[in-house]
C-alpha positions in Angstrom: 108.0 115.1 74.0 109.9 113.1 76.0 107.7 110.5 78.6 108.9 111.1 81.9 108.9 107.5 83.8 108.9 107.5 87.5 109.8 104.3 89.7 109.0 103.7 92.8 111.5 101.2 94.6 113.8 100.4 97.1 117.4 102.1 96.9 118.5 101.6 93.6 122.0 101.2 95.0 120.8 98.4 97.5 119.8 96.2 93.9 121.4 93.5 92.5 121.8 94.6 89.1 122.5 91.1 87.4 118.5 90.1 88.3 116.8 93.2 89.0 112.9 93.0 86.9 113.0 97.1 88.1 116.0 98.1 86.5 115.3 95.7 83.2 112.3 98.7 82.8 114.3 101.5 83.6 116.4 100.8 80.7 114.2 99.8 78.5 112.8 102.9 78.8 115.9 104.6 78.6 116.2 103.1 75.5 113.1 104.7 73.9 114.8 108.0 75.0 112.4 108.5 78.4 113.2 110.6 81.4 113.8 108.4 84.2 113.4 109.1 88.0 113.6 106.7 91.2 111.2 107.4 94.4 112.1 105.6 97.9 109.0 105.3 100.0 110.0 108.0 102.2 110.3 110.5 99.6 106.7 110.1 99.1 103.9 112.7 101.0 101.1 114.8 100.7 100.4 118.9 101.1 98.2 121.4 100.2 95.7 119.1 98.0 98.7 117.1 96.3 100.8 114.2 96.3 104.5 114.5 95.6 107.5 113.1 95.7 111.6 114.0 95.9 113.1 111.9 93.4 116.3 111.4 91.8 117.0 111.8 87.7 119.2 109.1 86.5 120.4 107.5 83.8 120.7 104.0 83.9 123.2 100.7 81.9 123.5 97.6 82.0 126.8 97.0 83.8 127.1 95.4 87.1 129.4 97.7 88.1 127.7 101.0 87.8 124.2 100.5 86.9 123.2 104.3 87.3 123.9 108.0 88.0 122.2 110.3 89.8 121.7 113.4 87.5 119.4 115.2 89.0 117.4 115.8 91.9 113.6 117.1 92.0 110.5 117.5 94.3 107.3 117.8 92.0 103.7 116.6 92.4 103.5 112.3 90.6 101.0 113.6 88.3 104.5 115.4 86.4 105.1 112.0 85.4 103.5 109.9 82.5 103.9 107.0 84.2 104.3 105.9 87.9 105.7 102.1 88.8 104.9 100.9 91.9 107.6 98.5 92.2 108.7 98.3 96.1 109.8 94.8 96.9 108.3 94.2 100.4 107.5 93.2 102.8 104.3 93.9 102.8 103.7 96.2 106.3 101.9 99.3 107.0 104.2 101.7 105.7 103.9 99.8 102.3 100.0 100.0 102.8 100.1 103.8 103.6 102.4 104.5 100.0 99.5 102.8 98.6 96.7 105.4 99.8 99.1 107.6 98.5 99.9 106.6 95.4 95.9 105.9 95.0 94.8 110.2 95.9 97.3 110.5 92.9 96.0 108.6 90.8 92.7 109.9 91.9 94.3 113.0 90.6 95.1 112.1 87.3 98.8 109.6 87.7 99.3 106.6 85.8 100.1 104.4 88.1 101.3 100.9 87.8 100.2 98.4 89.2 97.0 100.1 90.5 97.8 100.9 93.9 94.1 100.0 95.3 94.6 96.3 93.7 98.0 96.1 95.0 96.5 96.9 98.5 93.4 94.4 98.1 94.9 91.6 96.7 97.0 89.7 99.3 99.3 87.2 97.0 98.4 84.0 98.2 95.1 84.6 99.0 94.1 86.3 95.7 94.9 83.1 94.3 92.4 81.6 96.5 89.8 83.3 94.2 90.7 80.7 91.5 89.9 77.5 93.3 90.1 75.5 89.9 93.0 75.9 89.9 95.1 75.4 92.8 96.0 72.4 95.1 93.7 71.3 98.5 94.1 74.4 100.7 92.8 75.5 104.2 93.4 79.3 105.8 92.7 79.3 109.5 94.2 80.5 112.9 92.9 77.4 114.7 95.1 75.1 115.3 93.0 72.0 116.0 91.1 72.6 112.1 94.9 73.0 110.6 95.9 70.1 112.7 92.7 67.9 110.9 94.1 69.4 107.5 97.3 67.3 108.0 95.7 64.3 109.3 94.0 64.6 106.3 96.9 65.0 103.5 99.2 63.9 105.6 102.2 65.7 103.3 101.4 69.7 104.1 103.4 72.9 103.3 102.1 75.6 106.3 103.0 79.1 105.7 102.2 82.7 106.5 100.3 85.3 104.3 102.5 88.0 104.6 105.3 86.1 103.7 108.3 86.6 100.9 111.0 85.0 99.5 110.5 81.5 100.9 110.3 82.6 104.5 108.9 80.8 107.3 107.6 78.1 105.0 107.4 74.7 106.5 107.2 71.5 105.3 105.3 68.3 108.0 105.5 65.0 106.8 103.1 62.1 107.6 105.0 61.6 110.7 104.1 65.2 111.9 107.1 65.6 113.2 107.4 69.2 115.0 103.6 70.0 113.9 102.4 71.4 117.0 105.2 73.7 117.5 105.2 74.7 113.9 101.5 75.8 114.2 101.3 77.5 117.8 104.3 79.5 116.7 102.7 79.9 112.6 99.5 81.1 114.2 100.9 82.9 117.1 98.4 80.3 119.9 95.6 81.1 117.6 95.5 84.8 116.9 97.2 84.5 113.2 95.9 83.6 110.2 97.8 80.7 108.6 97.6 78.7 105.0 98.3 75.4 104.7 98.6 73.7 101.4 98.5 70.0 100.7 102.4 69.3 99.2 103.2 68.9 95.9 105.8 66.5 94.9 106.3 68.3 91.6 108.3 70.7 92.8 111.4 69.2 92.6 110.8 70.2 88.8 110.0 73.8 90.1 108.5 76.4 91.2 107.5 78.4 87.6 107.0 82.0 87.8 105.3 83.1 84.9 105.0 86.4 83.9 101.8 88.2 82.2 101.7 91.7 81.2 98.2 93.3 81.3 96.5 89.5 81.5 98.0 88.1 78.7 101.3 85.4 79.5 105.1 85.8 78.3 105.3 81.9 76.3 108.0 81.0 78.7 108.7 80.7 82.8 111.2 80.2 84.8 111.1 76.7 86.9 112.9 77.6 90.5 114.0 74.1 91.7 114.7 73.5 94.8 118.8 72.4 96.0 120.4 71.2 99.0 117.2 69.2 100.8 115.2 71.9 100.4 111.2 72.1 99.5 111.5 75.8 98.5 112.0 76.7 94.9 112.4 80.5 95.6 115.6 81.9 93.7 115.7 83.9 97.1 116.1 80.9 99.5 118.6 79.6 97.2 116.6 77.8 94.3 118.1 77.3 90.4 116.1 78.9 87.9 115.6 77.2 84.4 113.8 78.5 81.4 111.3 76.4 80.1 108.1 77.1 77.9 104.7 76.7 78.9 102.4 73.7 79.2 98.9 73.5 77.8 98.1 73.4 81.3 99.6 76.9 82.3 97.8 78.2 79.8 94.6 77.4 80.8 95.8 78.7 84.1 96.3 82.4 82.7 93.3 82.1 80.7 91.1 82.0 83.9 93.6 84.8 86.1 94.4 86.8 82.9 90.8 88.5 82.9 90.7 89.4 86.7 94.7 91.1 86.4 93.3 92.8 83.6 90.1 94.1 85.4 91.8 95.2 88.8 94.4 97.3 86.9 97.6 94.7 87.5 99.7 95.0 84.6 102.6 93.3 85.6 102.0 90.2 87.3 104.0 86.8 88.2 101.5 83.5 89.4 103.6 80.5 90.7 102.6 77.5 89.1 104.2 74.0 91.0 102.7 71.2 88.4 99.3 71.6 87.8 98.4 74.0 90.5 98.1 77.8 90.7 99.9 78.4 94.1 100.6 82.2 94.4 99.7 85.7 92.6 102.6 88.5 92.6 101.2 91.7 92.3 103.7 93.9 94.3 107.0 93.4 92.6 107.5 90.2 90.5 111.0 89.5 89.2 112.1 87.2 86.8 112.7 89.4 83.3 116.6 89.0 83.5 116.4 85.6 83.8 114.2 84.6 81.1 115.4 87.5 78.5 118.6 85.6 79.1 117.3 82.0 78.2 115.3 82.7 75.3 116.2 85.9 73.9 113.0 88.4 75.0 112.8 91.6 75.5 109.7 91.5 78.4 110.9 94.8 79.8 110.4 96.0 76.6 107.5 94.5 75.9 105.8 95.8 79.6 107.0 99.3 77.7 105.4 98.9 75.1 102.0 98.1 76.8 103.1 101.5 79.1 103.0 103.6 76.3 99.5 102.4 74.9 98.1 103.8 78.5 99.8 107.3 78.0 99.7 108.2 74.6 
């Protein structure tokens, strides 16, 4: 019987088809003759004891000019699908949180949702990494400007970033001279009312901030080192970083061994960890990317491997 896969995502017409990992997953599912449906957050609702969604049945193509075609429109409960992918990009705002509640209700009714919505909601991508302190650089999370200033005094070269940031936005590096430290801390903590993360600056960033993808806690054997360009300290592709594929090191694999079992236990089936030098800096649980770049660099089929895993959950 034909499988039905729904992807909760940003409008499919707005994505970059050359880089989009969700599109790669949809293409892999179509190669397996699965029926494909796309859902936006605004399509999801609950009534009369069911979580339902308006959806568009589509076909997809690996074509940068015309990567999808709408075949039909439908409205049905999320339990009607064999699997539902939660692939909506951040920002992780209150509407995103409401969506995880609705998806969790669908899950309780029998829907297979990946990643598990409760774990997406509970695992802040920066704070979750701190559950593995043996893997992390020196850090501090606080909303007290004096405490953050003391961390800078101790470590001299520090990265400050918001806990809800994405794509390298609002990340500041403050060197030993402390230039603009006061105004940066005032702004980031909203005068002491908002938690902010400080991490010791890692000079290894010049060699890249490596994204490592994991499927059910097991790493893909290659990562994408996102190398800062143009005087930036941020390697994020969204911030202009250059992506270079590389084989995982022994340290990378050790970090994956530390993190992988917790990902698996929480139903975080497709994740991306970020590693700079020897250190874990973030765990992306919402909408990890870099499938297309790694597939192209190393002849992989990461989305296909993920679909094979999904098949084991729904067969």
